[in-house]
C-alpha positions in Angstrom: 1.2 -18.2 20.8 4.2 -19.3 18.7 3.7 -20.0 15.0 5.2 -23.2 13.7 6.7 -23.7 10.3 6.1 -27.0 8.6 9.3 -28.9 7.9 8.0 -29.9 4.4 7.2 -26.3 3.5 9.6 -23.5 2.6 7.0 -20.9 3.4 7.8 -18.7 6.4 5.3 -18.3 9.3 4.1 -14.7 9.4 4.0 -12.7 12.6 0.6 -11.0 12.4 0.4 -9.4 15.8 2.5 -7.5 18.3 1.6 -10.3 20.8 3.1 -13.0 18.6 6.4 -11.0 18.4 6.4 -10.5 22.1 5.9 -14.2 22.7 9.1 -14.9 20.7 11.1 -13.1 23.5 11.0 -16.3 25.5 12.7 -18.5 22.8 16.4 -19.3 22.9 16.9 -18.4 19.3 14.7 -16.6 16.8 15.2 -15.0 13.4 12.8 -12.3 12.2 12.7 -11.3 8.6 11.0 -8.0 7.7 9.9 -8.2 4.1 8.2 -6.0 1.5 6.7 -8.0 -1.4 6.8 -5.0 -3.7 10.6 -4.3 -3.3 13.0 -6.1 -5.7 15.8 -6.2 -3.0 13.4 -7.7 -0.5 12.3 -10.3 -3.0 15.9 -11.3 -3.5 16.4 -11.4 0.3 13.3 -13.6 0.6 14.8 -16.1 -1.8 18.0 -16.1 0.3 16.1 -16.5 3.6 14.1 -19.3 2.1 17.3 -21.0 1.0 18.6 -20.7 4.5 15.4 -22.2 5.9 15.7 -25.2 3.5 19.4 -25.7 4.6 18.8 -25.0 8.4 15.2 -26.2 9.1 15.9 -26.4 12.9 16.3 -22.6 13.1 13.0 -20.8 13.7 12.5 -18.0 11.1 9.5 -15.7 11.1 8.3 -13.2 8.5 6.9 -9.7 9.1 5.2 -8.2 6.0 6.0 -4.6 6.4 3.2 -3.7 4.0 0.5 -5.6 5.9 1.9 -5.4 9.4 3.4 -2.0 9.7 2.4 -1.9 13.4 4.3 -5.1 14.1 7.4 -3.8 12.2 7.4 -0.5 14.2 6.8 -2.4 17.5 9.9 -4.5 16.7 11.9 -1.3 16.2 10.7 0.1 19.5 11.2 -3.2 21.4 14.7 -4.0 20.1 16.1 -0.5 19.5 17.2 -1.5 16.0 16.0 1.1 13.4 13.4 -0.3 11.0 14.5 -1.2 7.5 13.2 -3.4 4.8 14.3 -6.0 4.0 15.9 -6.7 7.4 17.0 -9.7 9.4 17.2 -9.7 13.2 18.7 -12.6 15.1 17.4 -12.7 18.7 18.7 -14.8 21.6 16.2 -14.8 24.5 14.7 -11.6 23.2 18.0 -9.7 22.7 19.2 -8.7 19.3 22.6 -10.3 18.7 22.9 -9.6 15.0 21.1 -7.6 12.3 21.5 -7.1 8.6 19.5 -5.3 5.9 19.2 -4.9 2.2 22.0 -6.4 0.1 23.7 -7.7 3.3 21.1 -10.4 3.5 22.1 -13.8 2.1 21.8 -17.4 3.2 25.6 -17.4 3.8 25.6 -14.1 5.8 22.7 -15.4 7.9 24.8 -18.5 8.8 27.7 -16.2 9.7 25.5 -14.0 11.8 24.2 -17.0 13.8 27.8 -18.0 14.5 29.3 -14.6 15.3 26.3 -12.6 16.6 27.4 -9.5 14.7 25.5 -6.5 13.2 26.4 -6.3 9.5 24.6 -3.0 8.6 23.4 -1.0 11.6 23.7 2.4 9.9 22.2 1.7 6.5 19.8 4.5 5.5 16.1 3.7 6.1 14.2 2.6 3.0 
């Protein structure tokens, strides 16, 4: 089951189950945004990701609330091999992580750059 985002809405569809994340492995391109609504850095990152979605509505972006869906966030870490952080962006192509960023490295502009280059911007940031 793949969640769809309304083109008229800037809200991000939330991945609520491990099965929903696993279903994304079949998509050509997916962006996963791990977010904590109680973290100021994550709130800033959420604004940036929302801006990216408004500018690039054709790119599928999914949210994982690390407070409500800790199991999904940890499964993503196990499945991808990318250490869990929050906030964090993972860009996946056919299920493989091609780029990742966390904390202050997340911006609408950096997300565009990551999609073009497929680079990891902060793989060794300390876990928060």
